[in-house]
N, C-alpha and C positions, 0 to 999 in steps of 0.2 A: 377528295373535296366533295364530288356529285351528293357522296352519302351526305355529307355534312349539310350539303345547301338544299339537300331534303328533309332534314331532320332527325335522319337516320342514324344516330350518333353511334349506338351500338355498334353498328355494320363498320362505321368509319373507323372505329377502335380497333377493329378486329385487322380492317385490312392495312391498317398503319401497322399492325403487331408481325404482319406476313414481311412485308416490306422491311421491317426492319431487320429480320429474320437474315434477310438477302445481306443487307447493305446496313451493317452496323450503324455507322455514323453520316445516316441521312436525316440531315436536320430539318428538313422538312415534314418527314413525314413525323418526327417527333411532335414538332409542334400541333401536330394536325391531330394528332393521338391527344395532344394536351387539351386542345378545343372539344374534340370527344366527350374528353373526361372531365371538363370544366362544366359542360351542357349537359351531363349526365349527375350532377350533384359532385363529384369528386375537385371539389375546390384542392385541396392540400397536394393530392398526388400533381393536379394539372400545375401547380405551381413549381414543384421541383423539379418537372421534366422542362418546363420552360425555362427553367432559372440554368438548367444545364445545357442549353442551346446557348443562350443567352451571353453566359458566363464564358462562350468560344468568340464571341463577338462578331456574328456572322455580316457577312457583307452580300449574301445574294438575296434578290428582291423578294423571291419567291419565302425565303425564312424571315425576311423582315416584313413583308406584309402579314405575313400568315400570325406572328408575335404580334404585331400591333391592333390586330383583331381581336386576340386573345385577349390582353394586357384591357383593350377596352371592354371587354365584356366581364372584366375582373373588376373594371373599376379603378383600375390602378394607370388611369395614363401619364404618372409620372416615371412609371416604369421605361414608356417611350421612349423618353428624352434620354435616358442611359442608352439605349439601344442604338438610337440613329447619332448621340456624342460619339461611341466608338467608333460606327460606322467611319460618319465622316472625318477621323483622324486617320483611318485605313484609306479612304479612298477620298484626296482630299480635293480633288477638281472636280466630283461629281455634283452637277445644277441639283440633281432629284433629290439626293441625300439630304443637301445644304436644305434646300426649301422643306422637305419631309421636318428637319430637326427644327425649321422656326416652326411649322404647323403644330409641330410636339409640344413646341413651347409656349405656344396662342393657346394650346390647351388644358395648361396648368396655369395660363399668366402670369408665366416669365418675362415683365416687359423688358429688363436689361438684357435679359440672354438674348431675346426677340431683338435688338435692336443691333446687337453685336452680330446676330447669323444673318439679319438682314445684309447690313453691311459687307459680309463675309461674302454671299451671294451675289452683290453688287462688283466686285473685285473679280469673282472669276468670272462672270458674265453681267456687264454692265447694261442690266434692262432696266429702266425706269422706274418699275413697279417696285422692285427690288429697295432700288434707293428709299421709297417715299414706305416701302413697308417699316424700314427704321427710322423714317421720322414721326409714322404713327407709333410708333412703340415709344418714344420720347413723349407722346402728347399722353399716353398711357400710362408713362410712368408720372406722368404729373395727375394724371387724374386722382393716380394711387396713392398720392406720395400724401402723408399725415399731415405734413407741413407745407403751409397754403405756399408760405416764404421760399421754399425750396423750389417748389414749380413753378413761382411767378421770374425767379431770379436764376433757374437754372436750367431745367427742364424744356421749357417752354420758348426762351431765347435760343437757345442750341437750335431747336428744330428750326424756328423760323431761320437762323442764319443758313442752317444746310438747304433751307427752299430757297434764300436769295441767293445762292452760288448756281443754283441749277438756272433761276430768274436770268442771273446775269451771263450766264453762258447760252441762255435762249434754249435749254433744252426742255422746257416745260411741254407735255406733248398732251396730255388728258385733262378731260373736264374735272377728273376727280383728284388732278394733283391743286389745282386752281380751289376746288372746295377745301383741299387739305389747307394752304394758304390762310384762306378766309379764316378758316377755324382756329387757327393759331393767333391769327390777330384779333381777333374776336374774344378768345381768351386771355390774349395779354392786354385787354382794354385797348389796344389799339384803332379805334375805331375810324378816325381818319383814313389810315394807313388801309383798312379795309377795304372802308368806301373807296379809295383810287385803285385797288386792285379790280373791283368789280366795275367798277367806271370805264377802267382803263382798255386793254391792246387784250390783258387776262381775262378779262369779264365776255369776252364774243366766245370766249368757249361754252360759257354757262349756257348750255341748250335744252337736256334732258326733260327738268320740268318745265311747264307752262310759265311762266314769267318769274325764273330763277333769279333773273337778275333784279329786276324790278322790286322782288318782294327781299333781298336782301338789303338794297337801298335804301330802303323804307326801315327796317330793322334797324340798320347803321344811322340814319338821320333820327330816329327817336332815340336812341342812346345818347348823341349826341344834341338833343334838344335843339336839330335845326325845325322850326316848325313849317317857317315858307316852302322849304323842299319836298317836306312831309306833304303840304297842303296843295302844292301844283303836281306832285306826283298824284296823289291820290287823285284829283279833280280828273290829269291826261288818264289816267285808266277807267275812271269813269266815264268819261266821254265814250271809252271804247267799249267798256261792257257798264250798261248801268242797272245790270242785277246783282254785281260782286258787294257782298253785304260791308265786308270783310271794310273795302276804302271809301265805304260812306261811316264808318265807324270813325276811320282814321281821318277822312275830311272834316267831319262835325269835331273831335277832338280839336284837333290843327284848328279850324278858325277860331275858338272859344280861346284858346291858349295864344293866338297873336292878339285876340282881342282886349286879355287881358295882361297882355305884355305893351299894350296899346303902339304897337308896330305899325310900321306905316312905310310901302314901296317907296323905292329909291326913285328921283326922279328920272335921270337920267339912262340908266341901263338896265339890264336886266332885272323884273323882280328877285329870280332866285335860281341856281343851277337847271333846276326843271322846268324854267318857264311861269306862268302867270300865277299870282297865287290871288287867292280870296281872303280880307283879313276884316270884312263887317258882315253883319247879322242878314243884311238886305241883300247883299252879292250873294250868300247862303241860301235864304228865302229862292231867291231869282234862279239859282242852279236848279235847285229841285224842283221849284215849277218847269224848269223846260225841260228837266229830264223828264216829266208826266206826259209833257206835251208831247214830247220825241217818244214815247212809249206808245203814244195812240196810233203813231203812224207804225209802231212795227208790228210786224206778219205774225208774233204770237206776243201773249201779253206775257207781261214782264212783272215781278211782284216788289221788285227791290225799290223802285222808286213811292211807290205808294206808301210801304213801311218807313223809306227815308221821310216821311213827310211828317208821320204821326211819332216818329224819333224824334225828328227838330223842335215838335210842339213839347214832347214832352222833357226836351233838354231846354228849350225855354221857360215852360214853366217854374221847371228846378230852377231857373237862376231869376223867376219873379220878373218874367217881361214879358209875358207869350202874346196879349191882347194886342199889341201895338202891331205885330207884323201880321196882318188879315189873312193866318194860315185854312181858316175854316173851324168848324166845331169837331173837336174828335169822335164823336157820336155819328154825325153825320158822315165823316171820312171813313167809319169805320162799316155802317151800312151800304157806303158806295163800294166798300171794299169785298164785303161780304154780296153783295150785288155780283160781283164781276169773280171773285172767285171762291163761291160759298159751296160748288161744287166740287173743289175737291178736298183733298182730304189733309193736307196742310192747311187749310183757311182758319181751323180751332188754332192749332199751335203759333199761328201768327198772332192771332189777335190777341190769344192769351197774353202776351208781354205787356200788349196794351190796355187792358181791361180797367186798370188803376186808374187814367185818366178820365173815366165815366164815374162821375155823382151818382153815388148809391140811389138816392132816390127815383135816379133815373131807368134801374137796374130792369124793372119791369117792361116798361116802357119800351126800352131798348128791344129784348126780345119778342114784343106783342110785332114792333116794326119787321123784324127781320123775317116771325112766322108768316107777314102779310105778303111779302113779295114769293114766299115756298108756294108750287105750284100742287096742292094735294086735291085729292076728289073723293067726299063720301059717297057711299052706294044709298045710304037711305038718310031720312033726318037726323036721329041722333046717334047716328054710327061715328066711328073714327075715321078724319079724313085721312087718304093714306097717298104715296107718293106714286105716282104711274112709273118712273123709270129710277136709274140709277142718279143718275143727274138728282132729283129732286129728293131722294133718300138721302144723300151725301147733305145736300142743303139743311135739312130737318136732323140731321144728327150731329151738323156742325151746331144750330140752334140747343140742342139738348143739353151737350157739351159743356157750349155758355152755359144754361140755365142752372148747370151742377156747380160751374164753379161762379158762378155769381150768387149762391148760395141760397138761391131761390127754391132748389127744395128739402136743404136743409133746414127752414123756416118755417116747413108744411106740419101741420097734424097729422097723428100717426093714420085717420082714415083717407086722407088727402094722399099721401102717401105711398097708402098701398092701391089707390085708383092710377097713381102713377105707374106703380111696377106694374099693373095686369095692363095699363098703355104701352106701355115699352115692349112686354111680352108680346104683344097681338102686334105691333110692329116688327119687335127682331122676326116670328113667325112667316109674314108678309113679308118679308124683305128676302125670308129664301126662295122668295120663287125668282128671284132675279139673280141668283146663283145655282142655279139647277144645274148648270153646264161647268160650274166649277172640279179641278181637279181636286183631289185629296187632300194634296200639299197646299190649295191654296185656301184663303180665308175667306168664309161669308162676310156681304156685304153691310149686312145689320149684326153682325156679333157685337158692336161696342152696344147698342140697345140692353143687348143681354148681359154683358157689364154694368150697364150702370142702372138695370135692375138691380142685378147683385149688390151695386155700393148702396141702394136705399136701403135693401134689408138689412144688410150688414149694421146701417145707423139704427136699425130696430132692433137689433139684436142686442147691442151694447145698450140700447135705451129698455132692457131688461124683455123685451117681446121671444120666449126660446122659442119659439115657431118657427120664427124666421131664418134661424141659420142653417133648417131642415131643408127652406124653399129653396135658401143660398146654392145648397150641396145640389139640389136637384136643377134645378135652372142651370147650374155650371155644367153636370152629366150631362144634360139636354144640351147646351151650347156645343158640348165637346162632341159631342156624336155626330153634329153636322161640321165642325171646326175639325178635324180629327188632329192639327198640326197646330192649332191654336198654342203656342206659350202662353197668351195672357189666362187664357182658362185654365190651365195646366198649375200657372203657377198660384192663382189661388184658389183653387182647389188644393193642393198644398199647403198653404196656411190657413185653408177652414180644418181641414182636418186636422192637422196638429194642433189647433188651438181647441179640437174639442177630443186630443188623447188619442186618435186614430192614426198610428203610423201604418199600417199594411198598405192601403191603397196608392200610400206616398210613393214605397219604393217604385213601383212600377210606374207612373204620372212619370216621378224624374226621368228614369232610365229613360220615359219615349221621350223627356227633352233632347236628348242626346245632347247634352251638354260638352262643348270641347273646349279641351285648351285651359284657356285662362278663367274659364267660369268656372271651372273648378272650385277657383279662389271666389271669383264674385260673389256666386251665386251659390256655395258648397255648403253655404252655413245654415240653410232650408233645411236642408237633409240631416245634417252632423246634428245641429242643436236638439233635435227633437229622437231619432233612433233609439242612441242609447237610454236617455231617461224616460222613454216611453214601456222599456221595457223588451224591446227588440232588439236583442241583441246578435244576433246571427246578421242581421238589416245591417246593424251598428257596423258592427265588424268590415264589413261589406262598403260600405258609404267610406269610413275612415280608410281602407285602400284604395276606392277609387281617389281620393284627393291627394292621398300621398302617395302615390303611383307618378302622378301628376306634379311633386311639387320636387322630386327623387328625379324625374326624368328631364326636370326642366334644367337641370345644373350640365346633364350631358347635352341635351340640345344647344343649349345658348353656346356651348364652346364650338359645334357645328356651324351656328348660325356666324361666329366670330368669324371659325376660320373661311365661311362664305364671304362674307365682308372682304376679307382679305384679294382674295381670290379676283375678286371682281371691281376691286378698290374703291368699295362705297363706304370710305373711310367714317364717313359723318354718322354711318347707323353704329358703330362699335360702342362709343360711349353708351348709348341708346340701350344696345343688348345687354352692357354691362349694367346698367342702372334698374332693368330690368329683370334684371335677374339676382341683383341686390333686394328690390323691391319685395321679389317674391321667396327670397329665402327670411327676410324679417316680417313676411306677413302674418298679422295676428290669426289668421283662419290655421295655418302652416303648424303655431305653434300647441295652437286647442286642439287639432286632430291627432297630434304625434301624441301630446299628454293623454288626453282622453283614449284613444286607442291601446297606449300601453297599462291603461288603469284598466280597461276592459279586457285585456287579456289575462291581467292576471286574476281578473274577477274572473273567468270563465275557466282558467287554467290552475292557478297557484295551488297547491295543498290539494287539487285534483286530479289530473293526469299528471302534474310535474312538479317538486318541490318547488317553493316558493324560492329558493334559493338560482335554484337551475332555470328558474322563469326570468329572473331577473339579471341572470348571468346572459340567457340569451339576449335579453335587450342591451347587453351592457351598460346598465343601466349604473348610476352608482350616485350616493349620497351627496357628494361632494360638489357635483358636478352639476352647473344649470345652464344648457344651451340656447336658452333664450333670451334675445335681444331686445332686452327688458328694455331698454335706453330709444330705438331706434323701431318698436312695432308698427309695419304699419296697419291701418284697414284698408284692405281692399275688397272689401263685400260691397257690392251694390245694391244700396238701398232703396232706389228708386227704380227697379224693375217691374215693380207690379205698378201699373197705370194709375195714375187717380185723378180723377177733376175737382179734387177738393178744393176751398178757396184758401186763401197762406195761410191764415190763422188755426187754419186744420192740419193741414200737411207738414210732412215732417221737414222739421226746421235743421240750421245748422246747429244748434245749440243741443236738440236732441241726439245726433251723430255726434258731439263734444261728450255727452252724456253714456251713449252707448257703448263706447269706446273705451271710456274711464270702467262702466259694469264689468264690460268684457275682460278686461287686463286684469281688475281685480278678482273676477271669479276664478281667471286663467293662476293668476300668483297663489290660491287657496287649494287649486286642483295639482299645480305641479311641486307645491310644496308637499300637501299630500302624500302625490308619488314618491316623492325622495322621502318621505319618513318612513314609508312601507319596505323601501329599496336599501333602506338601513336595518330592517329587521336582522336579515340572515350576517350583517357583518358583525353583530354584537356575540356572533356563535360561541360554541363554549370554549373559547382559550382564553379566559382569564388570566392576566397576569396578575402578583400581586402589587399591591399599591406603587410604590417607587419604581419600579422596574425599569429598565432600559427600552423597553417594548415602545414604554409612551412617548421618549424622547426622542426615539429615530427619525432621522429628518426633519427634526422641530413640528412634526406634523402629530396634532393633538389627539387624543384618543378617539375612536367609534364615536363613541357616547357623549361626548362633546358636541358631536357634528350635531349630532341628533338632539341635543338640546337647545343647540345653536337655533336648529332648525324650527324648534318646535316654537321657540321663542319668535322667529320670523312670522308662523302660523297663528299666532295670536295678535299679532299685530296686523298682519291681514285682514284675518278676520274681522275686527274693529275697525277698520277703514271701511270692509263690506258694510258694517251694521250701519255705520254715518251714513256713508251712502245712502243707503235704504230707507232711512230715514226722512230724506226728502222727498219719497213718495213719488217717484216722476211716472207720468203715464204718457209712453210711447202711442203715437196714432197708431190704428189696426192695422195699417198695412203698415207701418214704420218697421222697423228693428224689431223682431222679438226677443224681451227681457231673458236675461241667464236664470240657471238654477238657483241662483244663489238664494230668493228670499225663501225657498221653500226649505234650503238645506237649514235655512236657522230659526225659519220657523217653528221645523218638525223634529227640532232636538238632534238630526244628525250630527252638527256640527258639536253640541256639547259632549255627547259619546264619543265620535274619535277622536278629539280634542282629548278626553281624558284617558282615551286608550295609550296615548301618546306618554303621557305621564307616567302611568304604570310601567310602560316599559323601561322609564327612566328609573322609577323603585325597584321591579325587580333586580337591575342593573346591580343596585346598589346593595340588594339584598345577596346577587350573588359574591359581589368584594369583600362584606364584612362577614359573611358564614352564617348559619343559624343561630349560632350559641347569644350571641350579643346585640341579637335585632329583633328584639319584640317590639322594638315601638314602629321599626318599618314594616315587620308582620302584620301589626295592628292596621297600619296605614294600607297596608294591600289589602288586608281584609274589606274595610271600608269601600276601598274603589270596588272591588269586586260587590260589594252590595250595589252600591249606587249606581254602576254600571248596569246592574239587572232591571233596576226601576227604572232607567233610563231609557234599557232599550225594550222594555216594556210601556212604556209611555209611548215610544214612536210607534211602536207594533199599535198601542191605540188608535194614533193617528191614522193608520192605515184600514180600519172598520169604515165598514158602510158600504150601500151598494155601488158600484161603478156607474151602472146605467141605472138611472129608475122613470119609471114612466109617471107622469105627473100632469094631472088634466088632458089624459089622451096627447100629452107633448113626453117627447123621450129627454132625459136631461143625462149627462154624463158628467162625471165628476174625474177630471184627470188628476187634480191634483192628487188624489187618492194613489192613482198608478205611480205617479211619481214618488210618494212617500213609501210606496212598496220597493221605488226601485232603490232607494237612501237605504232601507232599511236591509236589503240585501249586500247593499256595500260595507253597513257598517258594520253588520254582522260577518261579513268576510274578513274584516281589519280586525275586528273582536276576536277572530278563528287566528289568524297570523299572529297576534302578540298572544294570543293563549299557547298555542307552538311554541313561543319561543320561552313561556312560562314553565312550559313542561319541559324546555331541552334544559332548564335550568336547576330544575326541580328534581329530575329524576337521577343527576348522581346525587345529589342528597340523601335522597330516598335508600340507593344501594348502598352507600356509605353507611347509613344509620343499621340497614339490615345486617352490615358485616360487624358493627359494635356489636348488635345484638347478641349474636351467634359468639362473638367472645365472650362475653360478660354472660353469658346462658343465663341471662334474666328473661323473665317473660315479659316483662313489661319496662321497655324505655317507652319516658313521653315521645309523642309525636309533634312538633312543633307546631302552633295552631294554623301554618300559612297551610298546609297538607289540606288541612278540615277544609280551609276557607278556598281552597282552589278546586276540590273536589265538589265540596257543594255549587260553586259558580256554574262548573262544568254543568252539572247535572239542571243545573238551571236554565243554561241558555239551550241543553238539548230538549228540554222541555219545552221554552218558549218558541225554538224553530219548530219543533213538533205542530206545536198551536198555531202558529202561522202560515206551515202546511197545510193544515187543515181549514185553517180559512180561506186559503186559495182553491181546496177541491169546492171549499164550500159556492165561493166566488162563480168556480167554472159551473156547477151545475147549476145556477140559478142565470147566467148570462145563456148557458143551452137551451134553457128552459123557455126564456125571456119569448114569448110569440109576440113578435112585432106584426103579424099580419091582422092580430087583433087590436092595434090601436086603430080606433076609428080613426082614418082619416077624415074626420070630422069636420073638416074645413073642405065642406061640398063646394068649395069654387074650385078646387083644385081639377083642370082637366083631367081627360084619361092618361095623356102620355106625362105628366106632373105627378101622377101617383105613382107611375109605373117607377120613374127617375126617385121617386120620395121613398119608395120601398127598396130601391137599390142600395140607396145611401147607408139607409139604417142597416141594413144588410150587410154591407163592408165596415161601419164603425163597429157594430155587433161582434163580427168576426177577428177585425182587429184588436178589441179588445181579448177575445177570448183566446188569442195566438198569445201577448202579452201574455196573460194568469199564467197561459202554458208554460212558457217559459222561463218565466219568474220560479212556478213551483218545480220545472226540472235543476233548475238551478241550486233552487236551496235544499230540496234532496241530496244534491252532492255534496251539500255544506255538512246536512245532517250526520252523512256517513263520516267525513272529517272529524265534526265531534265528538262521533263515537269510540275512534281511536285515542282518545285523548284524556281516558282514564289513565292516573299513574299507577 
């Protein structure tokens, strides 16, 4: 066992063998040997050994524990349940084995059996937790039941009765048990009863979370529409803590609900269960004013009351009755708020919510008013006035962010914008003085100046100013050198490099972000969208692996979380974990990465290092199966991960999200169908039965070619939907979701090529079933397909021609679309070769039969059917075309190597020495990345060329 712990698996196997020589039947040694075998990649031997031991139904703890570890490593948790089922039969009174059995069921989600195991445990050892494990398993049955009715009429009422029994017998001990009771009542929509539980004696046990009882009461009052109670409770909690924002929202909601219902307090008795109720705007206004007066006496400044006043103004305006309640002018209130909190980074995000209360005509005046109260000092007459300390810097930063948000920068001319960029960078570099003592992991105080300057330059770049993008990258790299752990600098660099078609610097940036756990799903798209499409195949494999490793381990990890939740009685977390697991399993990004990863593996290996058939088998792919949950796809991407200070009309909207999800799903459908069509090629292998044989009728499954034809129709439909979608010509914001590769796929002709290749498969299959004699028409059709394919592929190649990086007017311009086209070309030619090797497998037997006939008849000339010549010409032309592309790529490599960036007279002499240094760095990175892409594409094409040469019949 020590050897296994230290990772020395071979020694572990040897030691186990020694032991087994002496003691032939030592179960535990056999299992430890199996673990060693499993870890050295001998899965089958390990499994056989384990099953030997399991068949003897061991009951010693060591063997059981060891087998559990082994099965877990084999990802076969269902075998653990069998193991403990047997153990429990033999040792029926063991609390330990029963609880292991319960947890084994929990790992595989067998809720009914969990319920039984929980009750069996409770019978042996009457401990409360075991009883409630059983109750929780009923709730899980109700959650997982497909039939809503069943869960409301059977599972939940049963769970409720079980808890009520404990309540009646006064056996409720722990907070978790009360939580569970509340959860059942809430799911049964018995809100009144739930409220009574929380407010009653049982509710006193709810102590672990702050305000746990109050929050639960509030939730039930809302469900029951008991607005007087909502209002009184919120009011009471705000008196305790006037900085708790959620209660202001509830307070306002309930006040206006009561006004709309014309509710009046009863004359004699209490207003409500929770005390006094406010049911008029006057009371609300006074209440907020009192909170502000109170705040002025408090020892530390609180933001809540001031923001609540702005919130109230906004709601009153919405109702069209603001002016009657002299609450003050929002502009003045925001100005006062800035004076009080302007030196806090949160000041901008607080005010951002309320800027729509300002009339646009007042924007510039408002910003000037704020600037006037910031203590800035200029060294000389015409110089920029700079802050003297961090407080003033924060205040100034807040104003700059507001200026961007109010669209003041957007309205400027190019010259003004450049002047602002200069000023912002000057302020950024000046601000670095305040952060000299910052640690490497801390951010500089003035980072946002640099980011805002980059945003302005991005505006200029999108307006056609080519040099601006290089300045963006240079400033970001400079910013990153001072704040090496700034995620914002890294993310923005990743986006811009990718837009320029340079993937090489991105890998390093992304790995330095150190994305953890769920982030592989939320921001992983930044990486996986571009790696493969820019020709960095090795990096693409790696980035897919990162993501897939996370998704696959999620399955295992979630089971562990659920088990811990049972152990510690955190029952309300269990449904959350299950929902989390489901959300990840139906993640759009997961489906995309799975599909792209398999296509990529085929591209890099099929018919190069292994045959297409072997590759597909090792991925256990089959054309009939579709494992993507199309109906439930969840878009978990975080599209707002990049800071943006844009006004609402320029920012990413709900509409953009919807469209992006639609586009991603359409593209995923096209890719997934392509993958399934390719995986169908080996199934057409050369085992053709005569037309009406029993083979086709077997199991009622139609023949393989029908599957392929059906998929082909689906592909056509998906392509049509994709084209329709692109007709909308959607433009996402520059920092919004990146568009898919769909537009390029259609416009460069890859799509037409790939579809016609699959149609060709269908024709060749017909030729195979009909034979050569009476198939002149099919042969001609195949011949024409070959011809048009070569033309289409040549067209596609022509769309890849041109300089990838060119120097124009002293600045660099990159053409990432040419790179993307080249990548599509490689993929399309690979599919063409897989289809060709299928043709080859069909035509070879025909040819050898013809040669046999020739020998028999001793004639020198048996007429060769035209299809052979067509195929030979086609293969020869493919070979020539591929050689031409390889030569073209060599040419690109030479040009890229010869491109002397030093000679780029960085003619903008305004650039500081520092900026020149960074500009050179980024241009070097882009050049090197393109060079790398072209090399990888060239290497892959050379391997494909070797495959073509083998295709001569």
